[in-house]
C-alpha positions in Angstrom: 17.7 6.4 -37.9 18.3 10.0 -37.4 18.8 10.5 -33.4 15.0 12.4 -32.7 16.2 16.1 -32.5 15.6 17.8 -28.7 12.1 18.2 -27.4 11.3 22.2 -27.9 7.7 22.2 -28.2 5.3 19.3 -26.3 1.6 18.9 -26.9 -0.6 17.1 -24.1 -3.3 16.2 -25.5 -5.6 15.5 -22.8 -6.0 18.5 -20.1 -8.1 16.4 -17.3 -6.1 15.5 -14.2 -3.1 13.8 -15.1 -2.7 17.1 -18.5 -2.6 19.5 -16.8 -0.3 18.0 -15.1 2.4 16.8 -16.6 1.4 20.1 -18.6 2.8 22.1 -15.5 6.2 20.0 -15.7 6.6 20.0 -19.1 6.4 23.8 -18.4 8.7 24.2 -15.5 11.5 22.5 -17.0 11.2 25.7 -20.1 10.0 23.4 -22.8 6.7 25.4 -24.9 3.3 23.8 -24.1 0.8 23.1 -26.7 -2.7 21.6 -24.2 -5.4 20.7 -26.2 -8.8 19.3 -25.0 -12.3 20.3 -26.5 -13.9 21.0 -23.4 -13.5 24.8 -23.0 -14.7 24.1 -19.5 -11.4 22.2 -18.7 -9.0 23.5 -20.2 -9.5 27.1 -18.4 -9.1 25.4 -15.1 -6.1 24.1 -16.3 -4.9 27.3 -16.8 -6.4 28.5 -13.8 -4.7 25.1 -12.0 -0.9 26.1 -13.4 -1.7 30.0 -12.6 -2.5 28.7 -8.8 -0.1 26.1 -8.4 3.0 29.1 -10.1 1.9 31.5 -8.1 2.3 29.5 -4.1 5.3 28.4 -5.9 6.6 32.0 -6.0 4.9 32.7 -2.6 7.9 29.7 -0.7 10.0 31.5 -2.5 10.5 28.0 -5.6 10.6 30.6 -8.1 10.5 34.3 -8.6 7.7 36.1 -10.4 9.8 36.9 -13.3 9.9 33.1 -13.6 6.6 32.2 -12.9 5.4 34.6 -16.3 7.4 32.6 -18.3 6.3 29.9 -17.2 2.7 31.3 -17.6 3.8 32.2 -21.0 5.1 28.6 -22.3 1.8 26.8 -21.6 -1.4 27.6 -24.7 -4.7 25.8 -25.2 -6.4 24.9 -27.8 -9.2 22.8 -29.1 -7.6 21.5 -32.5 -5.5 18.3 -32.3 -4.3 20.7 -35.8 -2.5 22.5 -33.0 -0.2 20.1 -32.0 1.0 19.8 -35.9 4.8 21.5 -35.0 5.6 19.7 -31.5 8.4 17.5 -31.4 6.6 15.2 -28.9 3.0 14.5 -28.4 1.1 12.8 -25.0 -2.1 12.0 -25.6 -3.9 11.3 -21.7 -7.6 11.3 -22.9 -10.1 8.5 -21.5 -8.5 5.0 -20.9 -10.6 3.3 -24.3 -8.6 1.9 -27.0 -10.9 3.0 -29.4 -11.0 6.9 -28.8 -7.0 6.4 -28.2 -6.6 4.9 -31.3 -8.6 7.9 -33.1 -6.3 9.9 -31.3 -3.2 8.7 -32.0 -4.0 7.8 -35.2 -4.9 11.6 -36.0 -2.1 12.9 -34.4 0.4 10.9 -37.4 -1.4 12.2 -39.6 -1.1 16.1 -38.4 2.9 15.3 -37.2 6.1 16.1 -38.6 8.1 13.2 -39.6 10.0 13.5 -37.3 8.2 13.8 -34.3 7.3 10.7 -31.3 3.7 9.8 -29.5 3.9 8.4 -26.5 0.0 7.3 -24.8 -0.3 7.1 -21.0 -2.2 4.6 -21.2 -1.3 2.2 -17.9 -4.3 -0.2 -19.4 -4.4 -1.0 -23.3 -1.2 -2.8 -25.3 0.6 0.0 -26.4 1.6 -1.8 -29.3 -2.0 -2.4 -30.4 -1.5 1.1 -30.3 1.4 2.1 -32.2 0.4 -0.1 -35.5 -2.0 1.9 -36.0 0.5 5.2 -36.7 2.7 4.9 -39.7 5.9 5.9 -36.8 5.8 2.9 -34.8 9.2 3.0 -34.1 8.5 6.6 -32.7 5.5 5.8 -30.9 5.9 4.5 -26.8 3.8 4.6 -24.1 4.8 7.6 -21.0 2.8 6.9 -17.6 3.2 9.7 -15.1 0.8 9.2 -11.6 -0.6 11.5 -9.9 -0.2 13.7 -8.9 2.5 14.3 -11.5 4.8 18.2 -10.6 4.6 15.6 -6.9 5.5 11.7 -8.2 8.8 10.9 -9.0 8.5 8.0 -11.4 7.5 7.6 -14.8 7.6 4.5 -16.5 9.2 4.6 -20.2 7.0 1.4 -23.0 9.1 0.4 -24.9 7.4 -1.7 -28.0 8.8 -4.4 -29.6 8.8 -1.5 -32.5 9.8 1.6 -30.4 13.1 1.7 -31.9 15.9 2.7 -29.5 16.7 6.4 -30.2 13.5 7.2 -29.3 13.7 5.3 -26.0 17.0 7.1 -25.2 15.5 9.9 -26.6 12.3 10.2 -24.4 14.4 8.8 -21.4 16.8 11.4 -21.6 14.0 14.3 -21.3 12.2 12.6 -18.4 14.9 12.9 -16.4 15.4 16.4 -17.7 12.5 16.6 -15.6 13.6 16.0 -12.4 11.7 12.7 -12.8 12.6 9.3 -12.8 12.6 7.0 -15.2 11.9 2.7 -15.2 12.3 1.3 -18.6 9.6 -1.5 -18.9 8.2 -4.3 -21.3 4.1 -3.6 -22.6 2.1 -5.6 -21.0 -1.1 -4.2 -18.5 -0.3 -2.2 -15.4 3.6 -1.9 -16.3 5.2 -2.0 -13.0 3.4 -0.1 -10.4 0.0 -0.2 -11.6 0.1 -4.2 -12.1 1.1 -5.0 -8.3 -1.5 -1.8 -7.0 -4.7 -3.3 -9.0 -4.4 -6.4 -7.9 -3.9 -5.3 -4.4 -6.8 -2.9 -4.5 -9.1 -5.3 -6.4 -8.2 -7.5 -3.0 -9.5 -5.2 -0.8 -12.4 -4.3 -2.8 -13.3 -8.0 -2.5 -12.2 -8.5 0.9 -14.5 -5.0 1.7 -17.1 -7.2 -0.8 -17.7 -9.6 1.2 -18.1 -8.4 4.6 -15.2 -9.0 6.0 -14.3 -6.2 7.4 -15.2 -2.3 7.5 -14.2 0.1 4.7 -12.6 2.3 7.5 -10.8 -0.8 9.6 -9.9 -1.8 5.5 -7.9 1.5 5.3 -7.0 2.3 8.4 -5.5 -1.1 8.7 -2.8 -0.4 5.6 -1.4 2.9 7.2 -1.1 2.0 9.9 0.2 -1.8 9.6 2.3 -0.7 6.4 2.7 2.4 6.6 1.2 3.6 3.3 -0.4 6.3 2.5 -3.6 5.9 1.7 -5.9 2.8 2.5 -7.0 0.9 -0.5 -10.5 2.0 -0.9 -9.8 5.6 -0.8 -7.2 5.0 -3.8 -10.1 3.0 -5.2 -12.2 6.4 -5.4 -9.4 9.1 -5.7 -7.8 7.2 -8.9 -11.8 6.9 -9.7 -13.2 3.8 -9.8 -14.4 3.1 -13.8 -10.5 3.4 -14.6 -9.6 0.7 -11.8 -12.4 -1.8 -13.7 -10.7 -0.7 -17.2 -7.5 -1.5 -15.5 -8.4 -4.5 -14.1 -9.6 -6.3 -17.1 -6.9 -5.7 -19.1 -4.5 -7.3 -16.5 -7.2 -10.5 -16.8 -6.9 -10.2 -20.4 -3.6 -10.9 -20.8 -2.4 -13.2 -17.1 -6.4 -14.6 -16.9 -5.0 -14.9 -12.9 -8.5 -14.4 -10.3 -6.8 -12.7 -8.3 -7.1 -9.2 -11.2 -10.7 -10.5 -12.1 -12.2 -7.5 -11.3 -14.4 -7.3 -7.8 -18.0 -7.4 -8.6 -18.9 -4.2 -6.3 -16.9 -2.2 -8.8 -18.6 -3.7 -11.9 -22.1 -2.6 -9.6 -20.0 0.6 -8.9 -18.8 2.4 -11.8 -23.1 1.4 -13.6 -25.0 3.5 -11.1 -22.2 6.2 -12.0 -20.9 6.4 -8.0 -16.8 6.6 -9.4 -15.2 7.8 -6.1 -14.1 11.4 -5.5 -15.0 12.5 -9.6 -18.9 11.7 -8.7 -18.9 12.6 -5.4 -19.7 8.9 -4.3 -17.9 5.4 -4.2 -16.8 3.8 -1.6 -16.9 6.4 0.2 -19.5 9.8 -0.2 -17.9 13.3 -0.5 -18.8 16.7 0.0 -19.5 17.4 -4.3 -17.7 15.7 -7.1 -13.7 16.6 -7.5 -14.0 17.0 -3.9 -11.5 15.5 -1.0 -13.6 16.0 1.8 -15.3 12.5 3.0 -19.1 13.1 4.9 -20.7 10.6 6.4 -23.1 8.5 5.1 -24.9 5.7 6.8 -22.5 3.5 7.1 -20.1 6.0 8.4 -18.9 4.1 12.4 -20.4 5.7 15.1 -17.1 6.8 16.5 -15.2 6.8 19.3 -16.5 5.2 22.2 -18.8 2.7 20.3 -17.4 0.2 21.8 -17.8 -0.2 25.6 -18.9 -2.8 28.3 -15.8 -4.9 28.6 -14.4 -6.6 32.0 -12.1 -4.6 33.9 -8.6 -5.3 33.5 -5.7 -3.6 35.1 -2.9 -6.7 35.4 -1.5 -7.9 32.6 0.2 -11.3 31.5 2.5 -10.9 28.4 3.6 -14.7 27.9 7.5 -14.6 25.8 11.1 -13.6 25.5 11.4 -12.4 22.1 10.8 -9.2 20.6 7.5 -8.9 20.4 6.8 -9.8 23.3 8.8 -7.8 25.4 7.7 -4.5 22.6 3.9 -5.3 24.0 4.6 -5.7 27.5 6.4 -2.4 27.5 3.9 -0.7 25.6 1.1 -2.1 28.6 3.4 -0.6 31.3 3.8 3.0 29.3 0.2 3.0 29.1 -0.5 2.4 33.0 -0.5 -1.6 33.4 1.3 -3.4 35.9 2.9 -6.4 33.7 3.3 -9.2 34.7 6.7 -11.4 32.1 6.1 -14.7 31.9 9.3 -16.7 30.1 9.9 -20.5 30.4 13.4 -19.8 33.0 13.4 -17.3 35.5 16.9 -16.2 33.4 15.1 -15.1 30.2 12.7 -13.4 31.6 15.4 -11.7 33.3 16.8 -11.0 30.2 13.0 -9.6 28.4 12.9 -7.2 31.4 16.7 -5.9 31.0 15.8 -5.3 27.3 12.2 -4.2 27.6 14.5 -1.5 30.2 17.0 -1.0 27.4 14.5 0.5 24.7 12.7 2.8 27.6 16.4 3.8 27.7 16.5 4.7 24.4 13.2 6.5 24.0 14.5 9.2 27.0 17.6 9.4 24.9 15.5 10.6 21.9 13.3 12.5 24.1 10.7 11.2 23.5 10.2 9.7 27.7 11.1 11.4 30.7 13.2 9.8 32.9 10.7 10.0 36.2 8.4 8.0 33.4 10.5 5.3 32.4 11.4 4.6 36.0 7.3 3.9 36.8 7.2 1.7 33.4 10.1 -0.7 34.5 8.9 -1.0 37.8 5.1 -2.4 36.4 6.5 -4.8 35.1 7.6 -8.5 36.4 9.7 -11.1 35.7 8.0 -14.4 36.1 9.7 -17.9 34.9 6.3 -19.5 34.5 2.9 -19.2 34.0 1.5 -19.8 36.9 2.4 -16.0 37.7 -0.6 -15.1 35.3 -2.9 -16.5 38.6 -4.3 -13.3 39.3 -4.0 -11.0 35.6 -7.2 -9.6 34.4 -5.7 -10.0 30.8 -2.9 -12.6 29.2 -1.5 -12.0 25.9 0.8 -14.5 24.2 3.6 -13.7 22.2 5.9 -17.0 21.8 5.8 -18.7 18.5 3.7 -19.2 15.5 3.4 -22.8 15.5 -0.3 -24.1 15.9 0.8 -27.5 19.1 2.5 -24.7 21.3 0.0 -21.9 21.4 -2.9 -25.0 21.5 0.2 -26.2 24.7 0.2 -22.7 26.4 -3.3 -21.9 26.1 -4.1 -25.6 27.7 -1.8 -24.2 30.5 -3.5 -20.6 30.5 -6.9 -22.3 31.3 -6.0 -23.7 34.4 -3.7 -20.9 35.7 -5.7 -17.7 35.0 -8.5 -17.1 36.8 -12.1 -17.1 35.7 -13.5 -14.2 33.9 -9.4 -13.3 32.4 -9.3 -12.0 28.5 -7.1 -14.6 27.1 -5.0 -13.1 23.8 -3.2 -14.6 21.0 -1.0 -12.7 18.5 -0.8 -14.7 16.1 -0.6 -13.8 11.9 -1.8 -16.8 10.8 -2.7 -19.6 12.8 -7.2 -20.1 13.0 -7.6 -18.1 16.4 -10.7 -21.0 17.2 -8.1 -24.1 17.1 -6.3 -22.3 19.8 -9.7 -21.2 21.9 -10.6 -24.5 21.6 -7.6 -25.5 23.4 -8.9 -24.0 26.3 -12.5 -25.1 28.5 -13.7 -21.2 27.9 -13.2 -20.1 24.6 -15.5 -17.7 25.4 -12.8 -15.8 26.7 -10.1 -16.6 23.7 -9.5 -13.3 21.3 -7.2 -12.4 19.0 -4.7 -9.4 19.4 -2.1 -9.2 16.7 0.0 -6.2 17.5 2.6 -5.1 14.7 6.3 -5.2 14.9 7.7 -2.9 16.3 5.3 -3.2 19.0 5.3 0.3 20.9 5.8 2.1 17.3 3.2 0.6 15.1 -0.5 1.6 15.8 -2.5 -0.6 14.6 -3.4 -3.8 16.2 -6.0 -6.3 14.4 -9.5 -7.6 16.8 -9.7 -11.2 15.5 -12.9 -12.0 17.0 -14.1 -16.2 16.6 -17.2 -17.9 15.8 -17.6 -18.5 19.8 -16.1 -14.7 21.4 -18.0 -12.8 24.3 -19.1 -9.8 23.4 -17.7 -8.6 26.2 -14.2 -9.9 25.6 -14.3 -8.2 22.3 -15.7 -4.8 23.8 -12.6 -5.5 26.3 -9.9 -5.1 23.9 -11.2 -2.4 22.2 -11.4 -0.7 25.7 -7.8 -1.7 26.5 -6.4 -1.0 22.4 -7.4 3.0 23.4 -5.9 2.4 26.7 -2.7 1.5 24.7 -3.0 4.1 22.5 -3.8 1.8 19.8 -5.8 1.6 16.7 -8.3 -1.0 16.7 -9.7 -3.3 13.9 -11.8 -5.5 13.6 -11.4 -8.8 11.2 -13.4 -12.2 11.4 -10.8 -15.0 12.1 -9.2 -16.0 8.0 -6.1 -16.3 7.4 -4.1 -13.9 7.4 -6.7 -10.7 8.6 -6.8 -8.0 7.4 -3.5 -6.9 6.4 -1.3 -10.4 5.9 -4.2 -11.0 3.1 -3.6 -7.6 1.5 0.0 -7.8 1.8 1.5 -11.0 1.2 0.0 -11.6 -2.6 1.2 -8.0 -4.0 5.0 -9.2 -2.6 4.4 -12.4 -4.4 3.6 -10.6 -7.2 6.9 -8.7 -7.3 8.5 -12.1 -6.4 6.9 -13.4 -10.1 8.2 -10.7 -12.7 11.2 -11.1 -11.7 11.0 -15.3 -12.0 9.4 -14.3 -15.3 12.3 -11.2 -15.8 9.7 -8.3 -16.7 11.0 -6.5 -14.3 14.8 -6.0 -12.2 14.4 -5.6 -8.7 15.9 -2.5 -8.1 13.2 -1.4 -10.6 10.3 -3.0 -8.7 11.4 -2.0 -5.6 12.0 2.2 -7.0 8.4 1.4 -9.0 6.5 1.2 -6.0 8.7 3.9 -3.8 8.4 6.2 -6.4 4.4 5.3 -8.0 3.0 4.3 -5.0 4.5 6.3 -2.3 5.2 3.0 -0.3 8.2 3.3 2.1 9.9 0.4 1.3 10.0 -2.0 -2.2 8.7 -5.3 -1.3 12.0 -6.7 -2.2 13.0 -4.3 0.5 9.8 -5.5 3.0 10.6 -8.8 1.9 14.7 -9.3 3.1 13.3 -7.8 6.4 10.7 -9.2 7.6 12.9 -12.7 6.5 12.3 -14.9 3.3 11.1 -18.4 5.1 8.7 -16.0 7.5 7.2 -14.8 4.2 6.6 -18.3 3.1 5.2 -19.5 5.4 2.4 -17.3 5.4 2.4 -16.9 1.7 1.5 -20.9 2.1 -0.4 -20.0 4.6 -2.8 -17.8 2.9 -2.8 -20.1 -0.7 -4.3 -23.7 2.1 -6.8 -21.3 3.5 -8.3 -19.7 0.1 -7.5 -22.6 -2.8 -6.3 -19.2 -5.5 -4.3 -20.6 -7.7 -3.1 -17.2 -7.9 -1.5 -17.3 -3.9 0.6 -20.6 -4.2 4.0 -18.7 -3.5 6.1 -18.4 -6.2 8.9 -21.2 -7.6 11.4 -17.9 -7.2 10.6 -17.1 -3.5 11.1 -21.4 -2.5 14.0 -22.1 -4.4 15.6 -19.1 -2.4 14.3 -20.4 0.9 15.4 -24.3 0.2 18.9 -22.4 -0.9 19.3 -21.3 2.4 18.8 -17.0 1.6 16.2 -15.6 3.6 17.1 -11.6 4.2 19.1 -9.5 6.3 19.1 -12.7 8.6 21.1 -14.6 6.7 23.4 -11.4 5.0 21.4 -12.8 1.3 18.2 -12.7 0.2 17.1 -10.5 -3.7 20.4 -8.2 -2.4 22.7 -8.8 -0.2 23.8 -7.8 2.8 27.4 -6.7 5.1 27.6 -9.6 7.4 27.7 -8.0 11.6 
């Protein structure tokens, strides 16, 4: 077969948000673009949007007025597929329904010249099956852009068993010429990015449906705890709840993994016409259909200051001498609290306070703190060699090893040492808080305060109430979080709380992709950073967290929920058994230079 000719003319079928974005990218790169849309209003919006975006580019001096004129001249709209007849490449981005896409591709196959390539923008349907309905399956492939197409760098290039290497190579080169990063993937629902993303979104929807946490707390937890650009429920509204349901149905058909079985609430919202931003209401309510502005509704919380009635807190005890304990002590000291930092022995406590002082010195050097503020914070911290120093603290925060017997023993000691009315908090990320609470004679005073590492930088605290926690203890922790400038989210006492319960199944699924030889570590990390806007790829994150720590959390989640889909990937277990624990050992999913 001859190598396909350069793509002088590209047709885009469907000028919704995605189609319009792709048309802009292609036109800016110098190609003639034929936009085909049966809805006149949508076609008009596409032209208007291109005019507006190129005008902004001129204002920002990214292009000249002359270049803008050339771009606009290269984009023409039509209502009939016949306008695509002389195109070298056609990209369809019509509604995500198999029959509609098949009909469009079959019609185009009859219209197009023999050498033209057909690309489908599906992210859920079988590209192979769609290709089989054409007379040119060797020239059919998937081309999955991410929204907004002009901004997002990733494009998944989906080859089937029928796609010729020449077709794949030519389209991959085109993607690079558009300034995008192509990632080669095989034909399975969701591909890489959506294959990982939609499972996570589905679990977030199920978490909300179970009333485990509010929509605002779920979204805030994932933004602040993981550094994600959007929370999962807000993202579902942006993608379209009906679209998410379609993708998940296709993924479940292929995997039979219960984590991909669409949460019932997705079907209910879709059936009610509550499809997200495009309909004006989904998980949130919007100012108008298509608007990004959220407006209050019946589920909107009362706002800041809604939780009151806590106990007075002036002195805080922090138990532990590791990174987390030191960071938490720093947070409280900077906020004006008197802090007692207790470790197993005076020497360890002194070293922890010295580490705290060095951390504050770095903040001074970076201009985040004045020398006077640094000195005042250090002066508020007292190092202690035993928990006896907690006799007068109003709040005791435990940050020792993630081991239930160790924590239970510590809380039994706190029960004897701390004064009546003191609030006792554990920073566990995976253990049952109630099991810690019942090691005391005052379980009503015990609560979870899950800080994230590094504590001085991370804004999130998961506040974990047990069935025994007193209301004023819950209020106390919320008031304290406000004073230390942390965002508190409420959740119940079950494994993983919000963040780890959503994060670690996603990481586990990424490992399964590599284990199944579907994609490489590098391609998966690139896909999630470029296509999902994640600050780190899943394997970068696993290596930072530690594969042993990650495995332990996944084992806890599997034991708690008994879902086969949560069973740790064997590849992760094998790496841990081999001592490949990530950066701390010099090797995990990647190798690192020894320090």
